[in-house]
C-alpha positions in Angstrom: -50.5 67.2 -54.5 -52.6 68.0 -51.5 -49.7 69.6 -49.7 -49.1 72.5 -52.0 -52.8 72.9 -52.6 -53.4 73.3 -48.9 -50.2 75.3 -48.2 -50.7 77.7 -51.0 -54.2 77.6 -52.3 -56.2 77.2 -49.1 -53.9 79.5 -47.0 -54.0 82.3 -49.6 -57.8 81.9 -50.0 -58.2 82.3 -46.3 -56.0 85.4 -46.3 -57.6 87.0 -49.4 -61.3 86.5 -48.7 -61.6 89.0 -45.7 -59.4 91.5 -47.4 -61.3 91.3 -50.6 -64.6 91.6 -48.7 -63.3 94.7 -46.9 -62.1 96.3 -50.2 -65.5 95.6 -51.8 -67.4 97.0 -48.8 -65.4 100.2 -48.9 -65.7 100.5 -52.7 -61.9 100.3 -53.2 -61.9 98.6 -56.6 -58.1 99.3 -57.2 -57.2 97.6 -53.9 -59.6 94.7 -54.8 -57.9 94.2 -58.1 -54.5 94.6 -56.5 -55.2 91.9 -54.0 -56.2 89.5 -56.7 -53.1 90.4 -58.7 -50.9 89.7 -55.6 -52.5 86.3 -55.1 -52.1 85.3 -58.7 -48.5 86.3 -58.8 -47.9 84.2 -55.7 -49.6 81.3 -57.3 -47.3 81.5 -60.4 -44.2 82.1 -58.2 -44.8 79.2 -55.8 -47.2 76.7 -57.4 -45.6 76.4 -60.9 -42.3 75.0 -59.5 -44.4 72.5 -57.5 -46.3 71.5 -60.6 -43.0 71.0 -62.5 -41.7 68.8 -59.7 -44.8 66.6 -59.8 -44.3 66.2 -63.5 -40.6 65.4 -63.7 -39.8 64.0 -60.2 -42.9 61.9 -59.3 -41.2 58.5 -58.8 -38.7 59.8 -56.2 -41.5 61.5 -54.2 -43.7 58.4 -54.3 -40.8 56.0 -53.6 -39.6 57.9 -50.5 -43.1 58.3 -49.1 -44.7 55.0 -49.8 -42.3 52.3 -51.1 -42.4 50.2 -47.9 -44.1 47.1 -46.7 -46.7 45.8 -49.2 -46.1 48.7 -51.7 -44.2 47.2 -54.7 -42.0 48.9 -57.3 -44.9 48.4 -59.8 -47.2 50.3 -57.3 -44.7 53.1 -57.2 -44.6 53.4 -61.0 -48.4 53.4 -61.3 -48.9 55.9 -58.5 -46.2 58.1 -60.2 -48.3 58.3 -63.4 -51.3 59.4 -61.4 -49.3 62.0 -59.6 -48.2 63.4 -63.0 -51.8 63.7 -64.0 -52.4 65.8 -60.9 -49.3 67.8 -61.7 -50.9 68.9 -65.0 -53.7 70.6 -63.1 -52.0 71.8 -59.9 -51.9 75.4 -61.1 -55.7 75.1 -61.7 -56.4 73.5 -58.3 -54.6 76.3 -56.5 -55.8 79.0 -58.8 -59.4 78.2 -58.0 -58.7 78.8 -54.3 -57.5 82.3 -55.3 -60.1 83.3 -57.9 -63.3 82.0 -56.3 -62.9 84.4 -53.3 -63.0 87.2 -55.9 -66.7 86.2 -56.4 -67.5 85.3 -52.8 -66.3 88.7 -51.6 -69.0 90.2 -53.7 -71.6 87.8 -52.3 -71.7 86.1 -55.7 -71.8 82.4 -54.9 -73.9 81.3 -57.9 -71.2 82.0 -60.6 -68.5 79.7 -59.1 -71.1 77.0 -58.4 -72.4 77.1 -61.9 -68.9 76.9 -63.3 -68.1 74.0 -61.0 -71.2 72.1 -62.1 -70.3 72.5 -65.8 -66.7 71.5 -65.1 -67.9 68.4 -63.2 -69.8 67.3 -66.3 -66.7 68.0 -68.4 -64.7 65.9 -66.0 -66.9 62.9 -66.5 -66.7 63.3 -70.3 -62.9 63.5 -70.1 -62.9 60.3 -68.0 -64.6 58.6 -70.9 -61.8 59.7 -73.2 -58.8 59.4 -70.9 -59.5 56.3 -68.8 -59.6 53.8 -71.7 -56.3 55.3 -72.9 -54.4 55.9 -69.6 -56.2 53.8 -67.1 -56.2 55.1 -63.5 -53.9 58.0 -64.4 -56.7 59.2 -66.7 -58.8 59.9 -63.7 -56.1 62.1 -62.2 -55.6 63.8 -65.6 -59.3 64.5 -66.0 -59.3 66.2 -62.6 -56.2 68.2 -63.4 -57.5 69.4 -66.8 -60.9 70.2 -65.3 -59.2 72.4 -62.6 -57.4 74.3 -65.3 -60.7 74.9 -67.1 -62.3 76.0 -63.9 -59.7 78.5 -62.9 -59.5 79.8 -66.5 -63.3 80.3 -66.5 -63.2 82.1 -63.2 -60.3 84.3 -64.4 -62.2 85.3 -67.5 -65.3 86.1 -65.5 -63.4 88.4 -63.2 -61.8 90.2 -66.2 -65.0 90.6 -68.1 -66.8 92.0 -65.0 -64.0 94.5 -64.7 -63.1 93.3 -61.2 -59.5 92.4 -62.0 -57.0 94.3 -64.1 -53.4 92.9 -64.3 -50.9 95.3 -62.9 -47.8 96.3 -65.0 -44.8 94.0 -65.1 -46.6 90.6 -65.6 -44.7 89.7 -68.7 -41.2 90.2 -67.2 -42.3 88.5 -64.0 -43.7 85.5 -65.9 -40.6 85.1 -68.0 -38.4 85.1 -64.9 -40.5 82.5 -63.2 -40.6 80.3 -66.4 -36.8 80.5 -66.8 -36.3 79.5 -63.1 -38.8 76.7 -63.5 -36.9 75.4 -66.6 -33.7 75.2 -64.6 -35.5 73.6 -61.6 -37.1 71.1 -64.0 -33.9 70.2 -65.8 -32.2 69.6 -62.5 -35.0 67.4 -61.1 -35.2 65.5 -64.4 -31.5 64.8 -64.1 -31.8 63.7 -60.4 -34.8 61.4 -61.3 -32.5 59.5 -63.8 -29.3 59.7 -61.8 -30.6 58.0 -58.7 -32.3 54.5 -58.6 -35.0 55.6 -56.3 -36.8 52.3 -56.4 -33.5 50.3 -56.0 -32.8 52.1 -52.8 -35.7 50.3 -51.1 -33.4 48.6 -48.6 -31.6 51.8 -47.7 -34.5 54.1 -46.8 -32.5 56.7 -44.8 -30.1 57.1 -47.7 -33.0 57.6 -50.0 -34.6 60.1 -47.7 -31.4 62.0 -47.5 -30.9 62.1 -51.3 -34.5 63.3 -51.7 -34.0 66.1 -49.2 -30.7 67.1 -50.8 -32.3 67.2 -54.3 -35.3 69.3 -53.2 -33.1 71.7 -51.2 -30.8 72.1 -54.2 -33.7 72.6 -56.6 -35.3 75.3 -54.3 -31.9 77.1 -54.0 -31.4 76.9 -57.8 -34.9 78.3 -58.4 -34.7 81.3 -56.1 -31.1 82.0 -57.1 -32.3 82.2 -60.7 -35.1 84.6 -59.7 -32.8 86.8 -57.8 -30.2 86.8 -60.6 -32.8 87.9 -63.1 -33.8 90.8 -60.9 -36.9 89.6 -59.1 -37.4 91.3 -55.8 -39.1 88.9 -53.4 -39.7 91.5 -50.7 -42.5 93.0 -52.8 -44.6 89.9 -52.0 -43.9 90.1 -48.3 -44.9 93.8 -48.2 -48.1 93.2 -50.2 -49.0 90.2 -48.0 
């Protein structure tokens, strides 16, 4: 969960903040909105498939990384449920890293902080509801749902302030990404059932190889679907 959050969210936030600040200082509102649009499209393009993988392929990921030594099969299963909870909110966790700089670039620190405080309270309230029902996984789910609320709140704030206007083509873009994610998710769900990831405990290198093959195949399938539906990936490189 932390890997895509850092690789996508933190990295994009670091790239966007100085550019947004420059656009704000120069009064280039169209460029300001365009930068946010570029960042949000990248979040959907790269973070959504990661979230799908955490939701449908958690046991394989946890088994390959941690199922050694004192970590038992039961530990893998319980950790997998927590990972699924984080998967629910991965888009929110990364989205916050993109949307909050939209306020910081305008020297508005109060708004994101106020939202974060309210969301923190909501997180604790959700813990009261989720933990008795889901146990430790409820903690992860509370964090995930809270991240979605946080990012949605920031997004609405930017829209209401007139700071962000979605550029044309969002619907077609989103449909392409959703279709590709459905194919990726279906493949990973099949792989999760087709391989006994816990049973391969005594053959770690075989398990690592199978995981690498599954992930490479899933990535290839995802981007092949995007290209087949007409998505031009070069536009993101040029904007970046």
